[in-house]
C-alpha positions as CSV (number, residue, x, y, z in Angstrom):
1,M,165.5,129.3,92.7
2,D,165.6,131.7,89.7
3,K,162.5,133.4,88.4
4,Q,161.5,132.4,84.9
5,E,158.6,133.0,82.5
6,F,155.6,130.7,83.0
7,T,152.2,130.3,81.3
8,I,149.4,129.2,83.6
9,T,146.3,127.7,82.0
10,A,143.0,127.0,83.8
11,Y,139.9,125.5,82.3
12,T,136.8,126.7,84.1
13,E,133.1,127.1,84.2
14,N,132.1,130.7,83.4
15,H,130.9,132.2,86.7
16,V,130.7,135.7,88.0
17,G,133.4,136.5,90.5
18,L,135.9,133.7,89.5
19,L,138.2,136.2,87.8
20,H,138.4,138.2,91.0
21,R,139.1,135.1,93.2
22,I,141.8,133.9,90.8
23,T,143.6,137.3,90.8
24,I,143.4,137.5,94.6
25,I,145.5,134.3,94.7
26,F,148.2,136.2,92.9
27,T,147.8,139.4,94.9
28,K,148.1,137.5,98.3
29,R,151.5,136.1,97.1
30,K,152.6,139.5,95.7
31,I,152.9,138.0,92.2
32,N,152.6,140.4,89.3
33,I,150.4,139.1,86.4
34,E,152.1,140.2,83.2
35,S,149.1,139.3,81.1
36,L,145.7,137.6,81.5
37,T,143.5,136.4,78.8
38,T,140.2,134.6,79.1
39,S,138.2,133.1,76.3
40,E,136.0,130.2,75.3
41,S,137.9,126.9,75.0
42,E,137.7,124.1,72.5
43,R,134.9,122.6,74.7
44,E,131.5,124.3,74.6
45,G,130.6,126.0,77.8
46,I,134.1,125.8,79.2
47,H,136.3,128.8,79.4
48,R,140.1,129.1,79.5
49,F,142.3,131.4,81.4
50,T,145.8,132.1,80.1
51,I,148.0,133.9,82.7
52,A,151.6,135.0,82.1
53,V,153.9,135.4,85.1
54,T,157.6,135.6,85.8
55,E,158.2,133.8,89.1
56,T,160.0,130.8,90.7
57,E,158.6,127.4,89.7
58,E,158.0,126.5,93.3
59,L,155.7,129.5,93.8
60,V,153.9,128.9,90.5
61,Q,153.2,125.3,91.6
62,K,151.6,126.6,94.8
63,V,149.5,129.1,92.8
64,V,148.2,126.5,90.4
65,K,147.2,124.3,93.4
66,Q,145.2,127.2,94.9
67,I,143.6,127.9,91.5
68,E,142.5,124.3,91.2
69,K,140.8,124.6,94.7
70,Q,138.3,127.0,93.2
71,V,135.0,125.1,92.7
72,E,134.5,126.3,89.1
73,V,138.0,125.3,88.0
74,L,138.1,122.0,86.2
75,K,141.8,121.8,85.6
76,A,144.8,124.1,85.9
77,G,148.5,123.7,85.1
78,Y,151.5,125.6,84.1
79,Y,154.1,125.5,81.3
80,K,157.6,126.8,80.9
81,K,158.3,129.2,78.0
82,K,159.7,126.4,75.7
83,E,156.7,124.2,76.4
84,V,154.1,126.5,74.6
85,V,153.4,128.1,71.3
86,Q,152.4,131.6,72.2
87,Q,151.4,134.9,70.5
88,E,150.0,138.3,71.2
89,L,148.1,140.6,69.0
90,A,148.7,144.4,68.8
91,L,146.8,147.2,67.2
92,Y,148.3,150.6,66.3
93,K,146.2,153.6,65.4
94,L,147.9,156.4,63.5
95,R,146.4,159.7,62.3
96,T,146.3,159.8,58.5
97,D,147.7,163.3,58.5
98,S,150.8,162.2,60.4
99,L,151.7,159.9,57.5
100,T,153.6,162.4,55.4
101,N,155.5,159.6,53.9
102,G,153.0,156.7,53.4
103,L,155.4,154.6,51.5
104,E,157.8,154.6,54.5
105,V,155.0,153.4,56.8
106,E,154.0,150.7,54.3
107,R,157.6,149.5,54.2
108,I,157.8,149.4,58.0
109,V,154.5,147.5,58.2
110,R,155.7,144.9,55.6
111,E,159.1,144.6,57.2
112,H,157.5,143.6,60.5
113,G,155.0,141.2,59.0
114,A,152.1,143.4,60.0
115,R,149.1,144.5,58.0
116,F,146.7,147.5,57.6
117,L,143.5,146.4,59.3
118,T,141.6,149.5,58.2
119,I,142.3,152.7,56.4
120,E,139.9,155.6,57.2
121,K,140.0,159.3,56.2
122,E,141.2,160.4,59.6
123,F,143.3,157.3,60.7
124,V,144.7,153.9,59.9
125,V,144.9,150.9,62.1
126,I,147.7,148.4,61.8
127,E,147.6,144.9,63.2
128,K,150.6,142.8,64.3
129,A,150.6,139.3,65.7
130,G,153.8,138.0,67.3
131,F,155.9,137.9,70.5
132,K,155.9,140.9,72.8
133,R,159.4,141.9,71.6
134,E,158.1,142.0,68.0
135,T,155.0,144.1,68.8
136,K,157.3,146.4,70.8
137,A,159.8,146.7,67.9
138,L,157.0,147.8,65.6
139,F,155.7,150.3,68.2
140,D,159.2,151.8,68.5
141,E,159.4,152.3,64.7
142,L,155.9,153.7,64.4
143,K,156.3,156.1,67.3
144,Q,157.7,158.8,65.0
145,Y,154.3,158.8,63.2
146,D,152.4,159.9,66.3
147,I,150.6,156.8,67.5
148,V,147.1,157.9,68.7
149,E,146.2,154.5,70.3
150,F,148.0,151.3,71.0
151,V,146.8,148.1,72.6
152,R,148.3,144.7,72.9
153,S,146.4,141.6,73.9
154,G,147.5,139.3,76.7
155,R,149.4,136.2,75.8
156,I,147.5,133.3,74.1
157,A,149.2,130.0,74.2
158,V,148.8,126.3,73.5
159,S,151.0,123.6,74.8
160,R,153.5,121.8,72.6
161,E,152.1,118.5,73.8
162,Q,149.7,116.8,71.4
163,Y,146.7,117.3,73.7
164,G,147.7,119.5,76.7
165,L,145.3,120.1,79.6
166,G,142.3,120.1,77.2
167,K,142.4,116.3,77.0
168,Q,142.4,115.9,80.8
169,V,139.4,118.3,81.0
170,E,137.6,116.3,78.3
171,E,138.2,113.1,80.3
172,L,137.0,114.7,83.5
173,L,133.8,115.8,81.8
174,T,133.2,112.4,80.2
175,V,133.6,110.6,83.5
176,S,131.2,113.0,85.3
177,Q,128.4,112.5,82.7
């Protein structure tokens, strides 16, 4: 089986130590986590893990089953690349004095669909939302202006299905009440 890109989603309770136990599942199978994002979900008190990996589908299925065995995990599943709408967010911090040609930087920012988040006396911060290849392309163009700091979020994604796993979580919680 060929490796491909997958997005694993898990709806969980928010308990100390769960992140560690989930990452151990990947470590034991020698699977590299490309990005991991956790946040609140659409349901109050329920958190959502979004994990990006490149692996075989068979191994991803096994990992999802192991994740679901964790007591605090309500539901976990996985999606292929074409089954999700995904984005990342990147921030680029440049020294103001490195911007000898501010108009050129402004052109680059507009060309990439980015925006200036803040402009301070000593630095500017540029924000770009998009796919990893898009945030990397902007990074490559801004490199010549001496990037002081760069950070990219992990993948955030929602399924292309009307409801996704969230609906199943909602049904589980309704039944248990």
